[in-house]
N, C-alpha and C positions, 0 to 999 in steps of 0.2 A: 504494500500500500504506500502510495506517495505521501510524504509528510506535508502537513499544511504549510503553505507559503513557499514550497519548493518550486523551482522552475522546471516545467516539463520540457523535455527535449526529445526529438525523434531518435530512434535507435541509432541511426547512422551518426548523428551528431554526438550522441552520448558516447559512442565508441571512439569517435575522433577526439573527444575531450582528453583522452589518455594517450591516443596514438599520434597526437600532434607533432612531437619531436621527430618521429620517424617519417611522417608525411612531409613536413617541411624540410627535413633533411634530404629526402628524395628530390624535392623541388629544387633545393640548392644545388645538388649534384647535377641535376638535369640541365639547369641554366649554365653551370660551369662547363658542362660538356658542350653545350651549344656555343659558348664563347670560344672554346678551343676549336670546335669544328669550323667556326667562322674564320679563324686565323689561318686555316688550311687554304682558304681562298685568297689570301693576301696578295699573291703575285698578280691576280687578275683585276680586281677592283679594290686597291689598297685602302682608299679613304672610306668607302662605304663599309668595307669589312671592319676597319678599326672602329667606326661608329657603332656597328652592330656588336662588336666585341665589348665595347664600353657598356652598352645598355644591358647585355646579358650578364656581364660581370657584376654590375650593380644589382641586378635582380637576384643573382646567386648570393651576393652579400646580404641583401635584404632578408632572404629566407634563413641564412645562416645566423644572423643576429636574433631572429625569432627562436631558432633552435637552442641557441646558447643562453637565452634570456634567464632561465631559472638558475643556471650555474653562475651567471654574473650577479643576479639578485637585484632587488629594487634599490635604486640609489643613483648617484651622480654619473657613474660610469655607464650604466644601462641607458640612462636618459640621454647622455651625450651621443652614444652610438646610435640610438634611435633617431635623434635629431639629424644625424648624418644621413640616415636613410631618407628622411623627408627632403633634405637638401639635394642629395644626389638625384633622386627621382625628379624633383622639380626642375633642376637645371639641365639634366642630361637626356630626359626622355625624348626631347625633340630631335635627337640624333637619329631616330628611326625614319624621319622624313627623307634624308639622303639615301637610305636603304631602298625605300619605295622608288625613288627617282632612278637609282641604279638598275633596279629590276626592269623598269620601263625602258631605259636607255639600251640595256643589253638585248631586249626584245625588239628594238627599233620601233617602239610605239610612236604613234603620230605626234610629232613635235617634241618628243622626249630626248632624242639623241642629239642634243645640242649643248654647248657650253652655257648658254643662257639659262636653260632649264636646270642644269646641274647647279649653277650658281644660285638660282632661286631656291633650290632645296636646302642648300647650306645656309642661305639667308633666313629661311623659315626656321631652321634648327636654332640659329642664334637668337632670333626674336622670341621663339618659344622659351628658350633658356632664360632670356631676360624677363619675360612675363612670369615664368615659374619662380624666379628669384624674388622679383619685386612685389608681385601680387599674391604669391602663394607662400613661399618660404618665409619672407620677412614679416608676413602677417600671421605666421604660425603662433598660436597662443600656447598656453600651458599644455603639455602632454602628460599623460598619467598612465600608470601600469594597469594592464588588463589581463585577465586570464584568457589567452587566445588558444583554444583547443588544447589545453594542458601546457601551453608555453607562456612565457612572460613576454609581453610586447607593450610598448608605449603607444598610446593613441590619443586622438583629440577629444574623444568622448567615450563614455562607458555606459553599458546597458546593465540592468540588474543581473542578467545571466553571465556577465563578463567581469564582475567585480573580482579583483585579485585578493585572495585570502590574506588577512592580516594588515591590509592597507586601509587607512582611514581616509575616506574621500570627503572633501569639503563640499558644502552646498553649491559653490560656484563650479566645482569640477563636475558634479552630477548634472548640473544644468547646462554645461557647455555643449555646443553642437559643432560637428566637424565642418571645416571649410571645404568646398569642392576642389578636387585636384585639377585645376585649370589647365596646367601644362599637358597632363595626360589626355584630357578631353579634347583639346585643340589638336594634339598630335594624332590621336586616333581618327578624328574627323578628317584631317588633311590626308591621312593614310587611306581612308575609305574612298575619298574623292580620286586620289591618284591611282589606287588599285582598280577602281571602277573604270577609269580611263584606260589603264593597261588592259583590263579584260575586254573592254569594248573594241579597242583597236588591234589587239593581238590574239584574242581568244584564250589568254592565260588568266584564269579566274581564281586560282588558288589564293593569292594574297588578298583579294577582295573577300573571299569566303572566310578566311581566317580573321580578317579585320572586323567583318560584320559580326562574327561569332564573339570576338573580344568585346565589341561594343554592346552586345546583348547581355553581358555580365552585369551591366549597370542595373538591370531589372531584377537581379537576384536578391532575396531577402538578406539584409545586412546583419540581422541579429541572430540568425541560426546557422544554416550551412552555406549561405551565400559566399562569404569570403573564402571558405575552403574550396568551393567549386571554382571561384574566380581564379584562384592560384593555379588550379588544374588547367583552366582554359588558357592562362598565360603560358603554360608549358607547351600546349598545342599550338598556340599562336607563334611562339618563338620557333618551334620546330618547323612550322610552315614557312616562316620568313627565311630561315637558314637554308631549308631545302629549295625554296624558290630561287634564292640567290645562286645556289650551287648548280641548278639545272639550266639556268639561262645564260650563264657566262661562258 
């Protein structure tokens, strides 16, 4: 019988609450493998490969910090490492735009195989990084520890089901709402447009399908199994981009 006041969780989520370190450990290794796989393409499209390597390495680091959270423990070190996660994602996620551009250029998509289009991709990455830093990271409010599927992670908000045991939350922390990840939203939207253009002009639709699937993760429930599945979708998304870059160059 469930105790009064206990938070009900689906069976899958309840199991994930204890398996989190293994799950996110796998995600970290997967993204590290994608980063290394991207490096194998370095002689062909060096700048796009380095951009993808940076993003995949950051995602691997993100998951690794989640896995190591309980070992590090609540405190200044864990908070600093988690702030680094927010900073790196906000500033570097836009580097995916040149990857989409390179895929289109390699396929000789309409208007994509030009220096102007390549320059526009890098300019977009720089602007997204600027937006991420100024409007997302610099406005990052207090982050607090949460129980993230059995792991310790710092986040901008906490739900009743995610309270970290032993940590006393203030009223302001409990009332705080997360700010939207503007840099990620803009990057995925631009990637969707470019990949649609690639698919329409060349018939290669894998990047578009992967990006649309990634975009659909925004509709998943944030307080139950949604973030766990979003991380799984990120693995599939990354695999699709690495594979796409490998087969078109």
